[in-house]
C-alpha positions as a printed Julia matrix, in Angstrom:
452×3 Matrix{Float64}:
   0.0    0.0    0.0
   1.37   3.42  -0.93
   2.31   5.54   2.05
   1.78   9.25   2.33
   4.66  11.21   3.85
   3.52  14.24   5.8
   4.2   16.33   8.88
   1.81  16.82  11.79
   1.79  19.62  14.37
   2.11  18.1   17.85
   0.12  20.98  19.36
  -2.99  21.14  17.2
  -2.78  18.28  14.68
  -2.39  20.48  11.58
  -1.11  18.38   8.63
   1.21  19.62   5.89
   3.2   17.92   3.15
   6.47  19.6    4.17
   8.17  20.63   7.39
   7.4   24.14   8.67
   9.1   26.08  11.44
   5.86  27.67  12.65
   2.4   26.11  12.57
   0.05  28.3   10.49
  -2.94  27.09  12.52
  -1.93  27.44  16.19
   1.31  29.43  15.88
   3.51  26.9   17.74
   7.21  26.83  16.8
   9.17  23.64  15.94
   6.11  21.48  16.61
   5.98  19.49  13.35
   6.76  15.78  13.47
   7.27  13.45  10.54
   4.42  11.05  10.04
   3.9    8.19   7.63
   0.4    6.77   7.47
  -1.31   4.49   4.96
  -4.11   5.87   2.9
  -7.34   4.44   4.24
 -10.82   4.57   2.89
 -13.2    6.74   4.85
 -15.94   4.76   6.58
 -19.41   6.19   6.8
 -20.96   6.45  10.25
 -24.33   5.18   9.01
 -26.48   5.09   5.92
 -29.63   6.76   7.22
 -31.4    8.84   4.6
 -31.99  12.55   5.33
 -35.33  13.41   6.92
 -37.04  16.56   8.21
 -35.94  17.67  11.66
 -39.6   17.86  12.74
 -39.85  14.06  12.33
 -36.95  13.3   14.67
 -38.17  11.8   17.95
 -36.06  12.7   20.98
 -37.48   9.7   22.84
 -35.08   7.66  20.74
 -32.16   9.35  22.51
 -32.68   8.6   26.22
 -30.1    9.46  28.86
 -28.42   7.02  31.21
 -28.13   8.11  34.84
 -24.56   7.57  35.99
 -25.37   7.12  39.67
 -23.6   10.41  40.49
 -25.92  13.41  40.68
 -22.95  15.78  40.33
 -21.71  14.09  37.15
 -25.24  14.01  35.71
 -25.57  17.73  36.46
 -22.4   18.53  34.49
 -23.45  16.26  31.61
 -26.82  17.99  31.37
 -28.98  15.23  32.81
 -26.99  12.04  32.27
 -25.01  10.15  29.64
 -26.39  10.27  26.11
 -26.5    7.05  24.1
 -23.95   6.78  21.26
 -21.95   9.71  22.63
 -18.21  10.04  23.25
 -17.08  11.78  26.45
 -13.5   12.86  27.09
 -12.66  13.08  30.81
  -9.29  14.62  31.61
  -7.37  15.67  34.69
  -4.09  15.5   36.54
  -2.72  12.12  37.71
  -4.4   10.87  40.86
  -7.26  13.37  40.76
  -9.92  10.63  40.54
 -10.98  10.41  36.9
 -10.34   6.65  36.57
 -12.04   5.9   39.89
 -15.11   7.91  38.89
 -15.31   6.21  35.48
 -14.98   2.76  37.06
 -17.68   3.59  39.62
 -20.03   4.8   36.86
 -19.41   1.62  34.85
 -20.22  -0.49  37.9
 -23.4    1.48  38.64
 -24.67   1.09  35.08
 -23.82  -2.62  35.21
 -25.85  -2.99  38.42
 -28.84  -1.5   36.56
 -28.79  -4.23  33.92
 -26.53  -2.63  31.31
 -23.37  -4.26  30.03
 -20.2   -2.26  30.74
 -16.63  -2.73  29.51
 -13.6   -1.16  31.21
 -10.53  -1.1   28.93
  -7.22  -0.23  30.57
  -3.82  -0.04  28.92
  -2.17   1.25  32.1
  -3.16  -1.36  34.71
  -3.41  -5.13  34.91
  -6.71  -6.88  35.52
  -5.68  -7.64  39.12
  -4.89  -3.98  39.79
  -8.27  -2.92  38.41
  -9.99  -5.51  40.64
  -8.12  -4.2   43.7
  -9.3   -0.66  42.97
 -12.85  -1.87  42.27
 -12.96  -3.64  45.64
 -11.7   -0.51  47.4
 -14.34   1.8   45.89
 -17.11  -0.85  45.87
 -17.4   -1.02  42.08
 -17.86  -4.75  41.46
 -20.65  -6.14  39.28
 -21.16  -9.31  37.25
 -22.11  -7.17  34.23
 -18.82  -5.23  34.37
 -16.15  -6.67  32.08
 -12.44  -5.77  32.15
  -9.96  -5.77  29.26
  -6.27  -4.85  29.36
  -5.73  -4.24  25.64
  -3.82  -1.34  24.11
  -4.26  -2.18  20.41
  -7.17  -0.33  18.84
  -8.19  -3.15  16.5
  -8.4   -5.64  19.39
 -10.47  -3.24  21.48
 -12.94  -2.65  18.66
 -13.14  -6.42  18.1
 -13.94  -6.94  21.81
 -16.67  -4.31  21.61
 -18.15  -6.05  18.57
 -18.23  -9.43  20.32
 -19.37  -8.27  23.76
 -21.86  -5.64  22.49
 -21.63  -3.45  25.64
 -23.8   -0.41  26.35
 -21.01   1.53  28.04
 -17.23   1.52  27.47
 -14.4    3.22  29.37
 -11.01   3.57  27.65
  -8.21   4.37  30.11
  -6.45   6.16  28.55
  -6.64   7.43  24.96
  -2.93   8.4   25.05
  -1.91   4.75  25.61
  -3.92   3.22  22.75
  -2.28   2.75  19.35
  -3.43   1.73  15.89
  -1.18  -0.87  14.27
  -1.52   0.6   10.76
   0.13   3.87  11.83
   3.92   3.97  12.08
   4.24   5.91  15.32
   4.16   5.19  19.04
   1.15   5.52  21.32
   0.5    9.09  22.4
   1.66  10.53  19.07
  -0.59  13.17  17.51
  -1.52  10.88  14.61
  -2.29   7.97  16.93
  -4.52  10.0   19.24
  -6.39  11.58  16.33
  -7.02   8.32  14.47
  -7.89   6.3   17.58
 -10.38   8.95  18.74
 -11.94   9.07  15.28
 -12.35   5.27  15.25
 -13.91   5.26  18.71
 -16.34   7.93  17.47
 -17.32   5.71  14.53
 -17.86   2.76  16.87
 -20.01   4.82  19.24
 -22.28   6.1   16.47
 -22.54   2.86  14.5
 -22.9    0.38  17.39
 -25.02   2.55  19.73
 -22.5    2.43  22.57
 -21.52   5.24  24.94
 -17.75   5.63  25.26
 -15.8    7.54  27.92
 -12.19   8.31  27.01
  -9.83   9.07  29.9
  -7.28  11.71  28.88
  -4.07  13.15  30.27
  -3.24  16.82  30.81
  -0.03  18.76  30.35
   1.91  20.42  33.18
  -0.01  23.62  32.41
  -3.34  21.86  32.98
  -4.35  21.78  29.29
  -5.58  18.66  27.54
  -2.7   16.61  26.14
  -2.77  15.69  22.46
  -3.99  17.47  19.34
  -6.73  20.08  19.57
  -8.74  18.06  17.06
  -9.37  15.55  19.87
 -11.65  18.07  21.58
 -13.5   18.71  18.32
 -14.12  15.01  17.66
 -15.77  14.1   20.96
 -19.24  15.19  22.08
 -18.34  16.28  25.62
 -15.1   17.35  27.29
 -14.94  17.19  31.09
 -11.99  18.57  33.04
 -11.14  17.78  36.67
  -9.68  20.54  38.83
  -8.31  20.33  42.35
  -5.2   20.28  44.48
  -3.57  17.01  45.51
  -3.36  18.29  49.1
  -7.12  18.98  49.16
 -10.02  16.53  49.19
 -12.15  18.82  47.02
 -12.5   18.0   43.31
 -14.27  20.22  40.78
 -15.54  18.83  37.47
 -16.22  21.3   34.66
 -17.64  20.8   31.17
 -15.57  22.83  28.72
 -17.57  21.41  25.8
 -21.0   19.78  25.85
 -23.17  19.17  22.79
 -26.06  18.0   24.97
 -26.1   20.59  27.75
 -24.68  23.78  29.2
 -20.99  24.29  29.86
 -21.58  26.56  32.86
 -22.4   23.75  35.31
 -19.82  22.34  37.74
 -19.78  19.15  39.76
 -18.3   19.03  43.27
 -16.76  15.87  44.69
 -14.9   14.83  47.82
 -11.99  12.41  47.49
 -11.99   9.71  50.14
 -10.25   6.38  50.59
 -13.32   4.72  49.07
 -13.27   6.92  45.95
 -15.06  10.09  44.84
 -18.3   11.1   46.55
 -20.81  13.77  45.55
 -20.92  17.07  47.44
 -24.41  18.44  46.69
 -24.17  21.0   49.53
 -20.65  22.36  49.28
 -21.13  25.98  50.38
 -19.98  25.15  53.91
 -16.57  24.1   52.54
 -15.95  27.53  51.06
 -17.13  29.51  54.1
 -14.74  30.85  56.78
 -14.7   29.58  60.35
 -14.8   33.19  61.54
 -16.87  35.88  59.86
 -15.01  38.91  61.24
 -11.59  38.43  59.66
 -10.0   41.51  58.08
  -9.85  41.22  54.29
 -12.45  38.43  54.22
 -15.75  38.82  52.34
 -18.41  36.2   51.6
 -19.62  36.18  48.0
 -22.77  34.37  46.78
 -21.6   33.19  43.36
 -23.54  31.21  40.76
 -22.09  28.31  38.78
 -24.58  27.18  36.17
 -27.84  26.68  38.06
 -26.2   26.39  41.48
 -25.57  29.11  44.06
 -22.44  28.79  46.19
 -21.17  30.91  49.05
 -17.43  31.47  48.65
 -15.0   33.34  50.88
 -12.84  35.9   49.07
  -9.63  36.75  50.94
  -7.35  39.72  50.26
  -3.99  40.77  51.68
  -2.71  44.27  50.93
   0.74  45.18  52.24
   3.06  48.1   51.57
   6.21  47.32  49.62
   9.36  49.06  48.45
   9.64  46.84  45.38
   8.49  48.43  42.16
   6.34  47.51  40.39
   4.31  45.97  43.25
   3.04  42.41  42.92
  -0.56  41.49  42.09
  -1.04  37.76  42.61
  -4.1   35.5   42.41
  -4.56  31.89  41.33
  -8.35  31.84  41.51
  -9.29  35.34  40.27
  -8.19  36.93  37.0
  -5.28  39.28  37.72
  -6.54  41.72  35.06
  -9.8   42.08  37.0
  -7.81  42.7   40.19
  -5.74  45.42  38.51
  -8.89  47.1   37.19
 -10.57  47.13  40.61
  -7.4   48.47  42.25
  -7.43  51.38  39.8
 -11.1   52.09  40.55
 -10.46  51.98  44.32
  -7.53  54.36  44.01
  -9.41  56.78  41.77
 -12.88  56.75  43.34
 -12.09  56.05  47.04
  -8.63  57.62  47.04
  -6.97  54.55  48.55
  -3.2   54.72  48.04
  -2.75  51.22  46.64
  -0.07  52.05  44.09
   2.79  51.09  46.42
   1.19  47.94  47.87
   1.55  44.26  47.11
  -1.83  42.59  46.6
  -2.6   38.9   47.11
  -6.05  37.4   46.49
  -7.46  33.91  46.87
 -10.72  32.06  47.39
 -11.46  29.29  49.86
 -10.92  25.93  48.21
  -9.14  27.71  45.32
 -12.4   27.67  43.34
 -12.03  29.87  40.26
 -14.38  32.86  40.08
 -14.94  34.54  36.74
 -18.22  36.44  36.87
 -18.93  40.21  37.06
 -20.99  39.73  40.24
 -17.76  39.11  42.16
 -16.45  42.65  41.55
 -18.01  44.22  44.65
 -16.83  41.47  47.02
 -13.29  41.62  45.62
 -13.17  45.42  45.9
 -14.46  45.48  49.49
 -12.05  42.71  50.55
  -9.17  44.78  49.14
 -10.43  47.89  50.95
 -10.87  45.91  54.18
  -7.29  44.67  54.13
  -5.88  48.08  53.2
  -7.87  49.96  55.89
  -7.39  47.11  58.42
 -11.14  47.01  59.1
 -13.45  43.95  59.28
 -16.74  44.11  57.42
 -20.14  43.97  59.11
 -20.87  40.54  60.67
 -23.06  37.93  58.92
 -23.02  39.98  55.71
 -22.7   38.93  52.06
 -22.35  41.12  48.99
 -22.34  40.98  45.22
 -22.51  43.35  42.28
 -20.65  44.46  39.17
 -18.36  47.48  39.56
 -17.95  49.88  36.64
 -15.02  52.14  35.84
 -16.87  55.16  37.21
 -17.29  53.42  40.55
 -20.95  52.56  39.99
 -22.4   49.26  41.24
 -24.5   47.51  38.59
 -27.17  44.83  38.88
 -26.39  41.16  38.19
 -28.39  38.05  37.33
 -29.77  35.43  39.77
 -29.91  37.88  42.71
 -32.8   36.09  44.43
 -31.09  32.72  44.09
 -27.9   34.09  45.66
 -29.79  35.61  48.59
 -31.8   32.45  49.3
 -28.58  30.47  49.6
 -27.1   33.09  51.95
 -30.25  33.06  54.09
 -30.22  29.26  54.24
 -26.7   29.31  55.7
 -27.53  31.85  58.41
 -26.51  35.2   56.92
 -28.68  38.12  57.99
 -27.57  41.03  55.81
 -26.67  41.61  52.18
 -25.17  44.55  50.29
 -26.54  44.44  46.76
 -27.04  46.76  43.76
 -29.99  49.15  43.97
 -31.68  47.74  40.87
 -31.61  44.21  42.31
 -32.97  45.48  45.63
 -36.04  46.98  43.89
 -36.91  43.56  42.46
 -36.72  41.67  45.78
 -39.05  41.84  48.79
 -36.77  41.86  51.85
 -39.7   40.94  54.13
 -40.42  37.67  52.32
 -36.71  36.9   52.15
 -36.13  37.52  55.85
 -32.85  39.42  55.36
 -31.76  43.01  55.76
 -30.93  44.34  52.29
 -28.7   47.38  51.85
 -29.03  48.87  48.37
 -25.97  50.65  46.98
 -25.44  52.38  43.66
 -21.78  53.4   44.02
 -18.63  51.87  45.43
 -18.44  54.69  47.99
 -21.9   53.76  49.35
 -20.86  50.1   49.51
 -17.74  51.07  51.46
 -19.82  52.95  54.06
 -22.29  50.07  54.34
 -19.61  47.41  54.68
 -17.76  49.19  57.52
 -20.46  50.7   59.76
 -18.19  50.69  62.83
 -15.2   52.38  61.21
 -13.75  55.45  62.88
 -14.23  58.67  60.98
């Protein structure tokens, strides 16, 4: 068979007939690798004739409940038949344990599940399954790493659910490159997609991440699959956050919260208490009711402002965008005349949960002002609102939902934008609402006991 000689970008999978110093697609330098692959005929997914969209019955596409309410929330209601899900995360974060637990749960409900691992032996998988209580007679285990053998096993077993751990360790024998190569990952993922669509099987691909936290492999891998899930969390912490960065069957704004234990990952449906401080009168600490998807969470925002002789001063935050911090510092210095230009600023959130919504502006600004002025905010108080460049406080979405969560956890007062306050009846809510329209008003409301 005649072979085609080409070069593939290791960053994005762009293919060219000659070597290039810079990839024209993603801009990476010296990323092209030589690749020799046989020309193969393209296989059709199916031969269904076109039909009007009004005649398509969604009852033919039911969802499978995974047994984890947090995972189902992120997926948009459960696993979709004939879909391909890519689940990625750092080593040891819990992705394989969660996938094995889901496979066992589906097997207990009468479905046939297949767990394919190219990284562990069958005995090692059984040891982990015993530890996390994921053993079922309908759960089958395979330790293959050759794509053709895996597809053959799927054809013989006819499972409803398949886990491939991991896509970077699977290789196709017709491609002259090692497992994990750009060409191997792209072709293996494409073949798994064909199997999922043609054999009506749901496939979960476990993926690796780079040291920067990005998905390893070509960018085309994310385009091929239906859903991309990414685990976040620190190894020293028991908290795990699952985000959907792509979802063809649901929203990408939802997050799932899990707790890592010796027995595996467990759902955390009520996680606000994890992000709340033990003391509510700490200087530089503000409680923010944030919204992730359809869920309201109370998160502690902490700020430390300290004078420095080093220029330029440092602005550091792992969980809040530094550009947002710099903008709010400029507004505080201009509108409240706080001399922050010669101060180091450090910001973080409890649990290192990332916050990237405009409603967090007011809480971040007040926490910075609290640390700079060395004043604690009013007790049992939450706040939210978007801060503009003129120092105005603007209304945000889901105000009622944020306040109900704060009330449920015992908070008695809230500082909110004036427009949101007009839409909410404080009597029915059972909280004291302080409406503010400017950052200066919010400053006065947040520090009622400050000395003049």
